[in-house]
Legacy VTK file of the C-alpha trace (Angstrom):
# vtk DataFile Version 3.0
C-alpha trace
ASCII
DATASET POLYDATA
POINTS 263 float
116.273 142.079 116.743
119.368 140.237 115.573
120.074 139.936 111.858
118.774 136.450 111.045
120.052 136.562 107.456
123.682 136.978 108.561
123.325 133.980 110.853
121.775 131.873 108.073
124.491 132.774 105.539
127.313 132.025 107.996
125.798 128.602 108.646
125.268 128.024 104.916
128.973 128.604 104.165
129.877 126.077 106.862
127.286 123.607 105.548
128.395 123.833 101.898
132.058 123.352 102.862
131.123 120.175 104.741
129.112 118.906 101.755
132.056 119.554 99.419
134.258 117.397 101.640
131.764 114.542 101.448
130.988 114.798 97.704
133.233 116.840 95.405
131.861 119.210 92.764
133.495 116.953 90.154
131.372 114.055 91.382
128.246 116.195 91.085
129.215 117.247 87.558
129.468 113.602 86.520
125.839 113.052 87.497
124.441 115.929 85.455
124.345 114.100 82.101
121.534 111.816 83.229
119.188 114.629 84.264
116.212 115.380 81.964
115.487 118.871 80.610
113.894 121.363 82.987
110.322 122.632 82.948
109.979 126.405 82.545
108.655 128.094 85.668
108.662 131.433 83.889
106.338 130.136 81.152
104.142 128.302 83.660
103.514 131.505 85.612
103.104 133.709 82.553
100.417 131.418 81.120
98.599 130.664 84.389
95.301 132.224 85.476
96.255 131.988 89.148
100.076 131.937 89.304
100.168 130.283 92.717
103.612 128.933 93.679
102.677 126.578 96.507
105.445 126.130 99.034
106.463 123.070 101.029
107.920 124.376 104.294
108.159 122.706 107.708
109.387 125.619 109.817
110.670 129.200 109.757
113.152 131.121 111.932
110.414 133.489 113.116
107.525 131.042 113.685
109.340 127.826 114.611
107.776 124.544 113.510
104.739 124.920 111.254
104.323 121.259 110.322
107.234 119.208 111.645
106.106 115.836 110.283
105.121 117.132 106.824
105.781 114.610 104.053
106.509 115.861 100.510
105.073 112.691 98.940
101.681 113.608 100.428
101.542 117.406 100.343
103.293 118.203 97.048
100.992 116.047 94.841
97.968 117.506 96.683
99.164 120.988 95.708
99.293 119.945 92.054
95.852 118.328 92.195
94.481 121.531 93.754
95.831 123.645 90.876
99.245 125.041 91.808
101.122 126.586 88.861
104.562 125.829 90.328
106.120 124.503 93.519
108.642 125.934 95.955
110.480 123.454 98.158
112.697 124.730 100.967
115.910 122.756 101.298
117.597 124.543 104.220
117.705 122.125 107.159
118.779 124.118 110.216
116.406 127.068 109.889
113.558 125.675 107.754
113.549 121.926 108.430
114.010 121.007 104.759
116.454 118.976 102.687
117.391 118.200 99.093
115.718 114.840 99.645
112.356 116.655 99.705
112.809 117.677 96.047
114.178 114.268 95.097
111.104 112.652 96.662
108.608 115.039 95.059
110.077 115.232 91.553
108.853 111.865 90.163
105.366 112.506 91.543
104.594 115.808 89.788
105.082 117.392 86.384
105.061 121.116 87.114
108.116 123.330 87.777
109.896 123.082 91.132
112.119 125.837 92.472
114.832 125.033 95.003
114.318 127.658 97.690
117.468 128.060 99.707
120.257 130.511 100.380
122.378 129.899 97.271
125.912 131.226 97.715
127.992 128.727 95.711
127.969 127.044 92.296
128.013 123.715 94.158
124.400 124.279 95.241
123.320 124.760 91.623
124.641 121.311 90.717
122.806 119.882 93.729
119.577 121.531 92.574
119.930 120.150 89.056
120.697 116.622 90.232
117.672 116.324 92.526
115.352 117.582 89.778
114.762 121.282 90.427
113.823 123.447 87.441
114.722 126.816 88.957
116.693 128.323 91.822
116.251 131.336 94.050
119.033 133.926 94.209
118.632 136.431 97.052
120.111 139.887 96.455
120.482 140.529 100.196
122.606 137.397 100.541
124.974 138.036 97.617
127.284 140.666 96.219
125.989 141.925 92.876
128.820 140.395 90.829
128.459 137.024 92.539
124.722 137.046 91.937
125.229 137.644 88.205
127.883 134.923 88.082
125.585 132.381 89.759
122.706 133.325 87.439
124.901 132.622 84.411
126.036 129.291 85.867
122.422 128.345 86.600
121.513 128.954 82.956
124.404 126.771 81.823
122.799 123.953 83.815
119.369 124.626 82.319
118.016 126.156 85.529
115.867 129.284 85.521
116.550 132.051 88.032
114.161 133.839 90.356
115.943 136.899 91.737
114.608 138.014 95.100
114.847 141.660 96.076
113.370 143.531 99.029
114.126 147.190 98.375
114.778 149.753 95.645
118.492 149.641 96.540
118.626 146.114 95.094
117.159 147.038 91.688
120.670 147.109 90.084
120.828 143.320 90.601
118.321 142.932 87.769
120.032 141.987 84.477
119.484 139.888 81.349
120.353 136.669 83.214
117.266 136.986 85.431
114.154 135.061 84.358
111.779 136.151 87.125
111.901 138.936 89.719
110.543 138.259 93.175
109.663 140.909 95.733
110.055 139.517 99.219
107.502 141.112 101.516
109.481 139.760 104.477
112.571 141.595 105.679
115.267 138.911 105.890
117.040 140.712 108.691
114.084 141.060 111.052
111.533 138.732 109.360
108.897 141.484 109.617
106.343 141.047 106.809
104.507 143.756 104.858
102.693 142.859 101.607
102.580 146.548 100.660
106.278 146.175 99.831
105.300 144.509 96.539
103.054 147.420 95.593
105.741 149.973 96.515
108.279 148.367 94.179
105.963 147.229 91.354
106.210 150.449 89.355
110.021 150.345 89.415
110.273 146.836 87.927
110.611 145.958 84.228
107.131 144.972 83.071
108.468 142.563 80.432
109.656 140.244 83.221
107.549 137.754 85.177
107.036 139.364 88.587
106.501 137.322 91.737
105.246 138.490 95.126
106.614 136.417 98.006
105.586 135.970 101.648
102.731 137.211 103.784
99.963 136.520 101.239
96.884 135.018 102.877
93.954 136.821 101.242
92.608 136.100 97.713
91.712 139.811 97.439
95.409 140.670 97.824
96.256 138.295 94.957
93.766 140.158 92.773
95.324 143.519 93.692
98.832 142.200 93.056
97.788 140.815 89.675
96.387 144.222 88.727
99.742 145.732 89.741
101.534 143.456 87.253
102.462 140.368 89.284
102.017 136.923 87.739
103.431 134.729 90.505
102.380 134.508 94.157
104.569 132.445 96.458
102.500 131.166 99.375
103.617 128.673 101.998
102.618 129.225 105.602
98.978 130.039 104.708
98.658 126.483 103.378
101.186 124.570 105.497
99.732 125.635 108.870
96.415 123.924 108.055
95.657 120.179 108.459
95.296 119.654 104.666
97.476 122.145 102.723
96.261 120.931 99.314
92.639 121.369 100.286
93.363 124.843 101.659
95.002 125.770 98.336
91.980 124.442 96.432
89.625 126.626 98.494
91.975 129.607 98.069
91.901 129.204 94.274
88.100 128.932 94.283
87.941 132.198 96.232
90.213 133.872 93.658
87.984 132.677 90.798
84.900 134.102 92.532
86.607 137.488 92.819
87.462 137.539 89.090
LINES 1 264
263 0 1 2 3 4 5 6 7 8 9 10 11 12 13 14 15 16 17 18 19 20 21 22 23 24 25 26 27 28 29 30 31 32 33 34 35 36 37 38 39 40 41 42 43 44 45 46 47 48 49 50 51 52 53 54 55 56 57 58 59 60 61 62 63 64 65 66 67 68 69 70 71 72 73 74 75 76 77 78 79 80 81 82 83 84 85 86 87 88 89 90 91 92 93 94 95 96 97 98 99 100 101 102 103 104 105 106 107 108 109 110 111 112 113 114 115 116 117 118 119 120 121 122 123 124 125 126 127 128 129 130 131 132 133 134 135 136 137 138 139 140 141 142 143 144 145 146 147 148 149 150 151 152 153 154 155 156 157 158 159 160 161 162 163 164 165 166 167 168 169 170 171 172 173 174 175 176 177 178 179 180 181 182 183 184 185 186 187 188 189 190 191 192 193 194 195 196 197 198 199 200 201 202 203 204 205 206 207 208 209 210 211 212 213 214 215 216 217 218 219 220 221 222 223 224 225 226 227 228 229 230 231 232 233 234 235 236 237 238 239 240 241 242 243 244 245 246 247 248 249 250 251 252 253 254 255 256 257 258 259 260 261 262
């Protein structure tokens, strides 16, 4: 199977260069002063009984369209009402059907942390995230050189954005440093998009336990959330499980009830 990540990153470089031509980074910097302080996703997950990061996602490279006509103004508030601890909003357009407008639309409607989930490769994207109202950004080890990842994490902090570092294997453990607020284990291989939740358990013992740990992708069973929590995870990023149903917020509510019954 072709390496999907390489294709996504090549397109992202092209996309960001086009955006820079339309709106300069200096113009983005001028808009930062009006942005309110961020909410802490790290604290929200650490203090939550469930730790569910509910994701707004219209499509994926492996599954195609999940919910093409999904509206953030309807689904995102329903996630909050159901009991989500934080929100993940995908902003990649070509491969995931998202946009920065989705965060801009959702932000005034909810008061819990929002992470911009995208393939961040440039400081420019951090300014975009801050301006539309994101509280945190995702940095993907597989998409960045180690030095660049550390540089972007530092720049994110300067803008008041928290950082969720995503790793997939033990080889990426050196990416973890003091600039990282949360560590995410992606159970989906970004090259092949094959998913295996056991990946989180394999890596759990090698992660610093004083950091908020997040398990991402492939979680559809409340029992798995319980097992992951026992293994030290405090965040559980779930999107497709909710988005593929007619009422994602209602599905999340039932999922949380099932978790409570297990505990």
